[in-house]
VOPAGU-2260 file (C-alpha; in pm, 1 decimal, decimal comma):
REM VOPAGU-2260
SITE   aa  ch    i         X         Y         Z
SITE  MET   A    0    5887,6    7728,3   -3194,4
SITE  THR   A    1    5949,7    7385,4   -3321,8
SITE  GLY   A    2    5843,2    7238,7   -2987,5
SITE  THR   A    3    5528,9    7449,7   -3003,2
SITE  MET   A    4    5442,6    7320,8   -3347,9
SITE  GLU   A    5    5510,2    6964,4   -3243,7
SITE  GLY   A    6    5281,5    7004,8   -2944,3
SITE  PHE   A    7    5015,2    7154,3   -3166,6
SITE  SER   A    8    5046,7    6863,1   -3409,7
SITE  TRP   A    9    5011,9    6616,0   -3123,4
SITE  LYS   A   10    4696,7    6794,3   -3007,4
SITE  LEU   A   11    4554,6    6776,4   -3357,4
SITE  PHE   A   12    4632,0    6404,2   -3360,0
SITE  LEU   A   13    4450,9    6350,8   -3033,2
SITE  LEU   A   14    4158,5    6563,2   -3149,7
SITE  SER   A   15    4134,2    6355,6   -3466,1
SITE  CYS   A   16    4132,0    6034,5   -3261,3
SITE  LEU   A   17    3863,2    6170,4   -3031,9
SITE  VAL   A   18    3644,7    6269,8   -3326,8
SITE  VAL   A   19    3679,0    5926,3   -3482,8
SITE  VAL   A   20    3625,7    5747,0   -3151,1
SITE  LYS   A   21    3318,3    5955,4   -3073,9
SITE  SER   A   22    3173,6    5894,4   -3417,8
SITE  PHE   A   23    3232,3    5518,5   -3398,3
SITE  ALA   A   24    3115,8    5498,7   -3038,4
SITE  GLN   A   25    2783,0    5646,3   -3139,0
SITE  ASP   A   26    2747,9    5381,6   -3406,8
SITE  PHE   A   27    2883,2    5081,2   -3224,3
SITE  GLY   A   28    2847,4    5141,7   -2853,6
SITE  GLN   A   29    3126,3    5059,3   -2610,1
SITE  THR   A   30    3407,6    4914,9   -2824,0
SITE  GLN   A   31    3782,2    4951,1   -2861,3
SITE  PHE   A   32    3917,0    5149,6   -3162,4
SITE  ILE   A   33    4249,8    5198,5   -3332,1
SITE  CYS   A   34    4338,9    5556,6   -3438,8
SITE  THR   A   35    4539,5    5654,6   -3745,9
SITE  SER   A   36    4769,4    5962,6   -3741,4
SITE  VAL   A   37    4694,7    6262,3   -3965,1
SITE  PRO   A   38    4975,3    6478,7   -4117,1
SITE  LYS   A   39    5002,0    6809,4   -3938,1
SITE  ASP   A   40    4972,7    7020,2   -4256,2
SITE  MET   A   41    4659,4    6842,1   -4383,2
SITE  ASP   A   42    4308,2    6965,6   -4325,0
SITE  LEU   A   43    4119,0    6736,9   -4092,2
SITE  CYS   A   44    3813,3    6715,2   -4313,5
SITE  THR   A   45    4028,3    6647,4   -4616,3
SITE  ALA   A   46    4220,9    6388,2   -4418,6
SITE  THR   A   47    3895,4    6227,5   -4314,3
SITE  MET   A   48    3776,5    6213,5   -4673,6
SITE  GLN   A   49    4108,9    6078,7   -4796,3
SITE  ASN   A   50    4128,0    5824,0   -4517,5
SITE  SER   A   51    3776,4    5699,1   -4565,7
SITE  GLY   A   52    3917,8    5372,4   -4685,9
SITE  PRO   A   53    4110,5    5295,7   -4366,3
SITE  ALA   A   54    3811,0    5411,1   -4162,2
SITE  GLU   A   55    3594,0    5155,2   -4335,8
SITE  ASP   A   56    3857,1    4895,0   -4259,5
SITE  LEU   A   57    3854,9    5001,3   -3898,4
SITE  LYS   A   58    3476,2    4976,3   -3889,6
SITE  THR   A   59    3489,4    4625,6   -4032,8
SITE  THR   A   60    3758,4    4525,6   -3784,4
SITE  ILE   A   61    3553,6    4661,1   -3495,1
SITE  ILE   A   62    3246,6    4466,1   -3606,6
SITE  GLN   A   63    3452,5    4149,0   -3629,6
SITE  LEU   A   64    3601,3    4211,2   -3286,1
SITE  ARG   A   65    3255,7    4266,9   -3139,2
SITE  GLU   A   66    3127,0    3942,7   -3292,2
SITE  THR   A   67    3430,1    3760,9   -3153,8
SITE  VAL   A   68    3364,2    3901,4   -2806,9
SITE  LEU   A   69    2998,9    3795,3   -2823,7
SITE  GLN   A   70    3096,9    3445,5   -2931,7
SITE  GLN   A   71    3347,8    3424,2   -2650,4
SITE  LYS   A   72    3085,3    3546,0   -2404,4
SITE  GLU   A   73    2842,8    3275,9   -2519,5
SITE  THR   A   74    3118,0    3015,0   -2491,1
SITE  ILE   A   75    3192,9    3129,7   -2136,4
SITE  VAL   A   76    2824,2    3103,3   -2040,9
SITE  ASN   A   77    2808,9    2748,6   -2177,3
SITE  GLN   A   78    3126,4    2658,6   -1995,1
SITE  LYS   A   79    2986,7    2800,8   -1670,8
SITE  GLU   A   80    2674,4    2583,6   -1709,7
SITE  THR   A   81    2891,3    2278,9   -1770,6
SITE  ILE   A   82    3102,0    2361,0   -1466,0
SITE  ARG   A   83    2783,7    2403,2   -1258,1
SITE  GLU   A   84    2656,7    2058,5   -1366,1
SITE  LEU   A   85    2991,9    1895,8   -1293,9
SITE  THR   A   86    3006,5    2064,0    -953,6
SITE  SER   A   87    2656,7    1940,5    -870,3
SITE  LYS   A   88    2746,3    1582,2    -968,3
SITE  LEU   A   89    3066,0    1601,2    -764,6
SITE  SER   A   90    2870,0    1721,8    -460,7
SITE  ARG   A   91    2629,1    1430,5    -491,9
SITE  CYS   A   92    2916,1    1184,8    -514,2
SITE  GLU   A   93    3081,6    1337,0    -209,6
SITE  SER   A   94    2757,7    1323,9      -8,4
SITE  GLN   A   95    2725,4     952,8     -83,6
SITE  SER   A   96    3083,7     867,3       1,3
SITE  LEU   A   97    3139,6    1093,3     302,8
SITE  PRO   A   98    2966,8    1059,8     644,4
SITE  ALA   A   99    2666,2    1289,1     672,0
SITE  ALA   A  100    2505,5    1455,2     968,1
SITE  ALA   A  101    2256,0    1250,8    1161,5
SITE  GLY   A  102    1901,1    1289,0    1034,5
SITE  PRO   A  103    1564,9    1221,6    1203,4
SITE  GLY   A  104    1572,6     912,4    1415,7
SITE  GLY   A  105    1950,8     923,1    1452,5
SITE  ARG   A  106    2029,6     749,0    1122,0
SITE  ARG   A  107    2262,5     935,4     887,6
SITE  PRO   A  108    2120,7     987,0     535,8
SITE  GLY   A  109    2340,4     807,5     288,3
SITE  SER   A  110    2521,6     609,3     557,8
SITE  LYS   A  111    2552,7     232,3     566,9
SITE  ASN   A  112    2232,7      51,8     656,5
SITE  THR   A  113    2310,1    -121,5     983,6
SITE  MET   A  114    1999,1    -336,4     938,3
SITE  GLY   A  115    2162,9    -520,8     649,0
SITE  ASP   A  116    2281,8    -813,7     855,8
SITE  VAL   A  117    1944,5    -840,1    1026,8
SITE  SER   A  118    1764,7    -836,6     691,4
SITE  ARG   A  119    1984,4   -1113,9     556,9
SITE  GLY   A  120    1922,9   -1316,2     871,8
SITE  THR   A  121    1548,6   -1268,6     839,5
SITE  THR   A  122    1552,6   -1369,2     474,8
SITE  ASP   A  123    1756,5   -1680,5     556,1
SITE  THR   A  124    1511,0   -1773,1     830,9
SITE  LEU   A  125    1213,2   -1739,7     599,7
SITE  ALA   A  126    1396,4   -1938,8     333,6
SITE  GLN   A  127    1455,1   -2220,2     580,0
SITE  LEU   A  128    1090,0   -2217,3     680,4
SITE  GLY   A  129     995,5   -2225,4     315,1
SITE  GLN   A  130    1214,1   -2534,2     263,2
SITE  THR   A  131    1047,4   -2697,6     561,4
SITE  LEU   A  132     707,9   -2628,2     407,8
SITE  GLN   A  133     821,7   -2785,1      82,9
SITE  THR   A  134     920,5   -3095,8     278,4
SITE  LEU   A  135     577,5   -3101,9     441,1
SITE  LYS   A  136     422,5   -3066,9      99,1
SITE  GLN   A  137     608,7   -3375,1     -19,2
SITE  ARG   A  138     493,6   -3566,3     288,2
SITE  LEU   A  139     138,5   -3455,2     216,9
SITE  GLU   A  140     160,8   -3588,0    -137,3
SITE  ASN   A  141     278,4   -3922,0       1,0
SITE  LEU   A  142      -7,4   -3916,3     248,5
SITE  GLU   A  143    -261,5   -3851,2     -27,1
SITE  GLN   A  144    -131,3   -4143,6    -230,4
SITE  TYR   A  145    -135,5   -4367,4      73,7
SITE  SER   A  146    -487,8   -4260,7     168,9
SITE  ARG   A  147    -622,0   -4336,0    -178,1
SITE  GLY   A  148    -493,6   -4692,0    -162,5
SITE  ASN   A  149    -538,3   -4759,2     209,2
SITE  ASN   A  150    -827,5   -4593,6     385,6
SITE  THR   A  151    -708,5   -4705,0     728,5
SITE  VAL   A  152    -679,5   -4567,4    1080,0
SITE  GLN   A  153    -304,1   -4534,0    1030,0
SITE  ALA   A  154    -355,6   -4305,6     730,6
SITE  ASN   A  155    -600,3   -4086,5     921,0
SITE  SER   A  156    -359,9   -4067,1    1215,1
SITE  LEU   A  157     -75,2   -3961,4     987,8
SITE  LYS   A  158    -302,9   -3702,5     824,9
SITE  ASP   A  159    -392,8   -3552,8    1163,4
SITE  LEU   A  160     -28,8   -3541,9    1268,2
SITE  LEU   A  161      67,3   -3365,2     948,6
SITE  GLN   A  162    -220,9   -3123,1     982,6
SITE  ASN   A  163    -109,9   -3026,1    1334,4
SITE  LYS   A  164     249,5   -2990,2    1219,4
SITE  ILE   A  165     151,4   -2756,6     938,0
SITE  ASP   A  166     -68,8   -2556,4    1173,6
SITE  ASP   A  167     225,3   -2503,6    1408,2
SITE  MET   A  168     452,4   -2411,4    1119,4
SITE  GLU   A  169     196,4   -2162,6     993,8
SITE  LYS   A  170     192,4   -1983,8    1327,5
SITE  GLN   A  171     572,7   -1965,4    1331,0
SITE  VAL   A  172     593,8   -1821,1     980,6
SITE  LEU   A  173     314,1   -1569,4    1026,4
SITE  SER   A  174     449,6   -1464,2    1365,6
SITE  ARG   A  175     790,7   -1406,5    1209,3
SITE  VAL   A  176     643,7   -1205,9     921,3
SITE  ASN   A  177     428,9   -1002,7    1158,6
SITE  THR   A  178     734,4    -919,1    1371,9
SITE  ILE   A  179     924,8    -805,1    1063,1
SITE  GLU   A  180     643,1    -576,3     951,2
SITE  GLU   A  181     615,0    -419,5    1296,7
SITE  SER   A  182     990,4    -356,3    1332,2
SITE  LYS   A  183    1051,6    -212,5     986,1
SITE  SER   A  184     880,3    -149,5     657,6
SITE  GLY   A  185    1060,9    -446,7     501,9
SITE  SER   A  186    1240,7    -486,5     170,9
SITE  ARG   A  187    1098,4    -610,1    -154,1
SITE  ASN   A  188    1277,0    -940,8    -105,7
SITE  ASP   A  189    1113,3    -990,6     233,7
SITE  THR   A  190     771,4    -915,3      87,2
SITE  GLU   A  191     821,9   -1156,5    -200,7
SITE  GLN   A  192     948,7   -1424,7      36,7
SITE  ARG   A  193     649,7   -1372,2     266,6
SITE  ASN   A  194     408,4   -1400,4     -27,1
SITE  ARG   A  195     569,4   -1724,7    -139,2
SITE  VAL   A  196     547,5   -1874,3     209,5
SITE  GLU   A  197     184,9   -1765,6     248,5
SITE  SER   A  198     100,2   -1905,9     -94,2
SITE  THR   A  199     253,8   -2240,6       3,2
SITE  LEU   A  200      59,7   -2241,0     330,8
SITE  THR   A  201    -267,5   -2162,7     157,0
SITE  SER   A  202    -202,8   -2435,4    -100,2
SITE  LEU   A  203    -125,5   -2689,9     172,6
SITE  HIS   A  204    -439,3   -2611,9     367,6
SITE  HIS   A  205    -655,7   -2630,3      58,3
SITE  ARG   A  206    -513,9   -2971,1     -24,7
SITE  ILE   A  207    -571,7   -3092,8     329,4
SITE  THR   A  208    -929,3   -2968,7     300,2
SITE  ASP   A  209    -969,5   -3163,2     -23,4
SITE  LEU   A  210    -823,9   -3469,0     148,4
SITE  GLU   A  211   -1075,1   -3431,9     431,4
SITE  LYS   A  212   -1358,6   -3401,5     183,1
SITE  GLY   A  213   -1261,4   -3730,0      18,4
SITE  LYS   A  214   -1494,4   -3790,9    -275,5
SITE  ASP   A  215   -1715,4   -3487,2    -208,8
SITE  THR   A  216   -1859,3   -3656,5      99,1
SITE  ARG   A  217   -1834,5   -3342,7     312,9
SITE  PRO   A  218   -2111,6   -3082,8     270,8
SITE  THR   A  219   -1977,2   -2760,0     120,0
SITE  ASP   A  220   -2103,4   -2551,5     414,4
SITE  LYS   A  221   -1934,6   -2756,9     687,2
SITE  PHE   A  222   -1620,2   -2549,6     724,6
SITE  GLN   A  223   -1472,5   -2268,1     931,0
SITE  ILE   A  224   -1217,2   -1996,9     849,7
SITE  THR   A  225    -932,5   -1944,6    1094,5
SITE  PHE   A  226    -746,7   -1614,3    1145,9
SITE  PRO   A  227    -460,8   -1706,4    1383,9
SITE  LEU   A  228    -289,0   -1366,7    1399,7
SITE  ARG   A  229    -376,8    -997,6    1390,5
SITE  THR   A  230    -241,2    -879,7    1055,9
SITE  ASN   A  231    -334,9    -639,5     777,1
SITE  TYR   A  232    -314,0    -899,3     499,0
SITE  MET   A  233    -503,3   -1206,1     623,2
SITE  TYR   A  234    -869,8   -1207,0     518,0
SITE  ALA   A  235   -1147,8   -1378,8     324,3
SITE  LYS   A  236   -1372,4   -1222,6      62,9
SITE  ALA   A  237   -1713,5   -1300,3     -81,1
SITE  LYS   A  238   -1707,7   -1356,2    -455,3
SITE  LYS   A  239   -2035,7   -1166,7    -506,1
SITE  SER   A  240   -2174,9    -839,0    -380,8
SITE  LEU   A  241   -2491,6    -785,2    -177,9
SITE  PRO   A  242   -2811,5    -648,6    -333,5
SITE  GLU   A  243   -2993,6    -337,6    -215,8
SITE  MET   A  244   -3164,8    -422,3     113,4
SITE  TYR   A  245   -3431,9    -240,7     316,2
SITE  SER   A  246   -3401,2    -498,2     594,2
SITE  PHE   A  247   -3163,8    -780,0     673,5
SITE  THR   A  248   -3061,8   -1053,5     915,5
SITE  VAL   A  249   -2697,9   -1155,9     949,9
SITE  CYS   A  250   -2600,8   -1464,2    1152,2
SITE  LEU   A  251   -2268,7   -1638,8    1215,6
SITE  TRP   A  252   -2077,3   -1869,9    1444,9
SITE  ILE   A  253   -1776,6   -1706,8    1611,1
SITE  LYS   A  254   -1497,5   -1815,5    1844,3
SITE  SER   A  255   -1228,3   -1588,4    1989,2
SITE  ASN   A  256   -1041,1   -1506,5    2305,8
SITE  ALA   A  257    -856,6   -1203,4    2167,2
SITE  SER   A  258    -807,0    -906,7    2397,3
SITE  PRO   A  259    -857,1    -620,2    2377,9
SITE  GLY   A  260   -1136,5    -669,4    2127,6
SITE  VAL   A  261   -1185,9    -957,7    1886,3
SITE  GLY   A  262   -1154,2    -726,5    1584,9
SITE  THR   A  263   -1375,9    -717,5    1275,1
SITE  PRO   A  264   -1565,4   -1039,0    1189,9
SITE  PHE   A  265   -1692,6    -881,3     866,4
SITE  SER   A  266   -1720,1    -549,6     683,7
SITE  TYR   A  267   -1921,0    -448,9     377,5
SITE  ALA   A  268   -1804,4    -140,8     184,0
SITE  VAL   A  269   -1963,7      31,1    -116,2
SITE  PRO   A  270   -1831,4     307,3    -342,1
SITE  GLY   A  271   -1823,5     626,9    -137,9
SITE  GLN   A  272   -1893,7     454,8     196,9
SITE  ALA   A  273   -1643,0     216,0     353,9
SITE  ASN   A  274   -1865,7     156,1     659,8
SITE  GLU   A  275   -2188,5      55,7     488,8
SITE  LEU   A  276   -2231,9    -252,3     710,5
SITE  VAL   A  277   -1966,7    -348,6     968,1
SITE  LEU   A  278   -1950,8    -573,0    1275,3
SITE  ILE   A  279   -1654,5    -474,3    1492,1
SITE  GLU   A  280   -1513,7    -498,6    1843,0
SITE  TRP   A  281   -1178,9    -327,2    1890,4
SITE  GLY   A  282    -991,3    -172,1    2178,2
SITE  ASN   A  283   -1188,6    -173,5    2501,9
SITE  ASN   A  284   -1515,1     -88,5    2324,1
SITE  PRO   A  285   -1812,2    -327,2    2319,8
SITE  MET   A  286   -1904,8    -496,3    1994,6
SITE  GLU   A  287   -2074,5    -253,4    1755,3
SITE  ILE   A  288   -2265,1    -267,8    1430,7
SITE  LEU   A  289   -2221,7      16,8    1184,0
SITE  ILE   A  290   -2470,8      99,2     909,5
SITE  ASN   A  291   -2383,1     389,1     681,9
SITE  ASP   A  292   -2129,4     494,9     948,3
SITE  LYS   A  293   -2401,5     510,7    1217,7
SITE  VAL   A  294   -2327,3     304,4    1529,1
SITE  ALA   A  295   -2523,8      83,8    1769,3
SITE  LYS   A  296   -2356,0     -88,3    2064,8
SITE  LEU   A  297   -2438,2    -458,8    2093,1
SITE  PRO   A  298   -2479,1    -655,3    2421,3
SITE  PHE   A  299   -2251,5    -943,2    2317,8
SITE  LEU   A  300   -1994,2   -1114,5    2541,0
SITE  ILE   A  301   -1800,3   -1360,2    2328,7
SITE  ASN   A  302   -1424,1   -1336,3    2388,2
SITE  ASP   A  303   -1407,7   -1643,3    2613,4
SITE  GLY   A  304   -1254,2   -1882,4    2361,3
SITE  LYS   A  305   -1583,2   -2068,4    2307,7
SITE  TRP   A  306   -1812,5   -2092,7    2006,7
SITE  HIS   A  307   -2109,1   -1854,0    2007,6
SITE  HIS   A  308   -2393,0   -1802,2    1763,0
SITE  LEU   A  309   -2475,8   -1436,8    1684,7
SITE  CYS   A  310   -2768,1   -1289,2    1491,1
SITE  ILE   A  311   -2852,0    -924,2    1417,3
SITE  THR   A  312   -3172,4    -806,4    1251,4
SITE  TRP   A  313   -3241,6    -457,4    1114,0
SITE  THR   A  314   -3511,0    -273,5     919,9
SITE  THR   A  315   -3474,3      64,1     752,5
SITE  ARG   A  316   -3807,5     184,4     893,1
SITE  ASP   A  317   -3711,2     374,1    1209,8
SITE  GLY   A  318   -3375,9     192,0    1206,4
SITE  MET   A  319   -3502,3     -87,6    1435,3
SITE  TRP   A  320   -3247,1    -354,9    1532,6
SITE  GLU   A  321   -3232,8    -667,3    1750,7
SITE  ALA   A  322   -2935,4    -870,5    1877,5
SITE  PHE   A  323   -2938,0   -1244,5    1956,0
SITE  GLN   A  324   -2661,1   -1448,6    2119,9
SITE  ASP   A  325   -2685,3   -1829,3    2124,8
SITE  GLY   A  326   -3052,5   -1812,9    2020,0
SITE  VAL   A  327   -3155,4   -1569,2    2295,3
SITE  LYS   A  328   -3247,2   -1205,9    2238,7
SITE  ARG   A  329   -3000,9    -987,8    2430,5
SITE  GLY   A  330   -3097,2    -636,3    2321,6
SITE  SER   A  331   -3271,6    -407,4    2072,6
SITE  GLY   A  332   -3286,6     -44,6    1968,6
SITE  GLU   A  333   -3396,3     202,2    1705,6
SITE  ASN   A  334   -3281,6     501,8    1501,6
SITE  LEU   A  335   -2988,5     311,8    1349,3
SITE  ALA   A  336   -2948,2     467,7    1002,2
SITE  PRO   A  337   -3327,4     499,8     958,1
SITE  TYR   A  338   -3462,5     500,5     601,7
SITE  HIS   A  339   -3120,4     424,3     455,7
SITE  PRO   A  340   -3123,7     110,7     239,4
SITE  ILE   A  341   -2808,9    -101,2     228,6
SITE  LYS   A  342   -2650,1     -16,9    -105,2
SITE  PRO   A  343   -2550,2    -275,1    -369,1
SITE  GLU   A  344   -2229,9    -319,6    -571,3
SITE  GLY   A  345   -2001,8    -343,1    -267,1
SITE  VAL   A  346   -1732,1    -573,8    -131,0
SITE  LEU   A  347   -1792,1    -811,9     160,2
SITE  VAL   A  348   -1471,8    -892,5     352,6
SITE  LEU   A  349   -1429,4   -1130,7     645,2
SITE  GLY   A  350   -1162,6   -1066,6     908,9
SITE  GLN   A  351   -1076,0    -705,4     819,8
SITE  GLU   A  352   -1225,0    -355,7     843,3
SITE  GLN   A  353   -1215,0    -169,7     512,5
SITE  ASP   A  354   -1102,1     191,3     490,7
SITE  THR   A  355   -1127,7     182,9     113,2
SITE  LEU   A  356   -1334,0     -36,1    -116,5
SITE  GLY   A  357   -1185,8    -384,5     -75,7
SITE  GLY   A  358    -872,7    -264,9     107,5
SITE  GLY   A  359    -715,2     -18,2     346,5
SITE  PHE   A  360    -684,3    -279,8     620,9
SITE  ASP   A  361    -556,0    -191,4     968,7
SITE  ALA   A  362    -397,8    -470,4    1173,7
SITE  THR   A  363    -530,3    -323,1    1499,7
SITE  GLN   A  364    -886,3    -382,8    1376,4
SITE  ALA   A  365    -828,7    -729,1    1229,4
SITE  PHE   A  366   -1023,3   -1029,7    1356,7
SITE  VAL   A  367    -841,1   -1299,8    1553,8
SITE  GLY   A  368   -1020,9   -1631,0    1594,1
SITE  GLU   A  369   -1254,3   -1852,4    1393,8
SITE  LEU   A  370   -1566,7   -1781,4    1189,1
SITE  ALA   A  371   -1827,2   -2012,6    1038,6
SITE  ASN   A  372   -2173,6   -2018,1     885,5
SITE  LEU   A  373   -2203,4   -1650,3     798,5
SITE  ASN   A  374   -2542,6   -1614,1     628,4
SITE  ILE   A  375   -2730,6   -1299,7     524,7
SITE  TRP   A  376   -3101,6   -1261,9     444,1
SITE  ASN   A  377   -3274,2    -956,0     299,7
SITE  ARG   A  378   -3550,9    -982,3     558,8
SITE  LYS   A  379   -3595,6    -996,3     933,7
SITE  LEU   A  380   -3591,3   -1355,0    1059,7
SITE  SER   A  381   -3834,4   -1463,0    1328,8
SITE  ILE   A  382   -3725,0   -1561,5    1679,1
SITE  THR   A  383   -3802,0   -1925,8    1595,7
SITE  GLU   A  384   -3586,4   -1918,8    1282,8
SITE  ILE   A  385   -3295,7   -1768,7    1478,1
SITE  TYR   A  386   -3333,0   -2030,2    1753,3
SITE  ASN   A  387   -3328,4   -2309,0    1493,9
SITE  LEU   A  388   -3001,3   -2172,9    1356,2
SITE  ALA   A  389   -2841,5   -2151,6    1700,6
SITE  THR   A  390   -2944,9   -2509,1    1788,2
SITE  CYS   A  391   -2862,5   -2657,3    1446,8
SITE  ASN   A  392   -3221,4   -2757,5    1387,3
SITE  SER   A  393   -3282,1   -2931,2    1058,9
SITE  LYS   A  394   -3544,0   -2669,2     975,7
SITE  ALA   A  395   -3286,3   -2387,8     977,8
SITE  SER   A  396   -3258,9   -2193,3     654,5
SITE  THR   A  397   -2956,0   -2051,8     474,3
SITE  GLY   A  398   -2903,0   -1694,4     360,8
SITE  ASP   A  399   -3087,5   -1589,0      47,7
SITE  VAL   A  400   -2848,1   -1304,5     -42,6
SITE  PHE   A  401   -2530,3   -1465,1      93,1
SITE  SER   A  402   -2487,6   -1827,4     195,6
SITE  TRP   A  403   -2193,8   -1999,0     363,6
SITE  THR   A  404   -2052,8   -2228,0      96,1
SITE  GLU   A  405   -1691,8   -2280,2      -7,6
SITE  SER   A  406   -1763,5   -2174,3    -365,2
SITE  ASN   A  407   -1877,7   -1828,9    -243,1
SITE  ILE   A  408   -1565,2   -1741,8     -43,1
SITE  GLU   A  409   -1196,6   -1689,9    -122,7
SITE  VAL   A  410    -924,7   -1680,1     145,0
SITE  PHE   A  411    -604,6   -1472,5     131,8
SITE  GLY   A  412    -283,2   -1408,8     321,1
SITE  GLY   A  413    -271,3   -1732,5     519,2
SITE  ALA   A  414    -631,5   -1748,6     645,5
SITE  THR   A  415    -730,8   -2115,6     638,5
SITE  LYS   A  416   -1036,3   -2337,6     600,2
SITE  TRP   A  417   -1103,9   -2632,9     831,0
SITE  THR   A  418   -1385,2   -2880,0     870,4
SITE  PHE   A  419   -1656,1   -2752,1    1106,5
SITE  GLU   A  420   -1975,9   -2902,5    1246,2
SITE  PRO   A  421   -2154,5   -2609,8    1417,5
SITE  CYS   A  422   -2321,9   -2761,5    1720,1
SITE  ARG   A  423   -2086,2   -3059,8    1752,4
SITE  SER   A  424   -1780,7   -2831,0    1748,1
SITE  ALA   A  425   -1949,3   -2578,1    1978,0
SITE  ASN   A  426   -2022,9   -2844,6    2237,2
């Protein structure tokens, strides 16, 4: 009997715990509770009323425990985020220090750059060339001083020797730079070094030009621009734009033996149209003139290494055009961009074809050779006027919208100016 009563009391204890747990679970969700025993002779309801104090304590304890668990959960989440960041950083460090799988082109991302030694050698070579140019510059300064005090045959001979030496050095430097650009994109140091060398070359050639001019004895239109190599950075640019034109004549002296194609003697781009007016011969195509991206093939044969005089006339009415080589009409046509006036506010570039306004040069379309006496008129010249230009007749006119004078043209990237007498040099 005693065992029966003890079992019954134990059941009452469990029942009391279940009632309390169920009541608290409804209020507080899934939590852990602590049960208090109830005397076996006491009524459960009475016990609950009498033990309301401990129950309140239990409730408070449960709330505190729940808040602690939530705080710990938040701490764990923050720690997981920290661990994730540290793991990511560790992975990046490992990828930089450990050999990686070969990527496109066979070079492993993050691996040692095997071109480092080559780059240093290239930089050293350019530095040596730059020092040589500085030496030539000093010799030029001595030559200038000597020429001012002694205008003799010896001074002129020394000037010519120095000029030839600088010309040879220019070709070496530009050839080296061109090879670097073709083999790799090049580092910032290489680009800066190249710009310094080109700047020195341009400065030297300008000073030689000034020396040749003497005391402004040389006419400002008696010069040529030389483009010795096919690059995407060597060019000349007109300082002013062209006006709107409903007809034009463009004439120039040109010398080249480049193959295939001499490249782009000049290009005129306007906002929204890079091919507003372009003269180009590239690849195995004949020389072409483009107006508003419309094309006419020209009957010119000029890549023989000799000077030639070219003239092209055009009128917007019916798109009529004519082509003259060495003062003789070689061809004509129509329907070349009819009723499309040449637009103003553009950029006129010599030696490069523009893909964007004033830029976007492509080395494969660059001009190689020499240009001189580029003049543009906003009218169609007569056959007599064109013949006078080609034969250097004293009655020949100069362009009314663009004239060939040194003050109208800037050169960049190693393109150079030399003295030029059209017919005397051509013969």
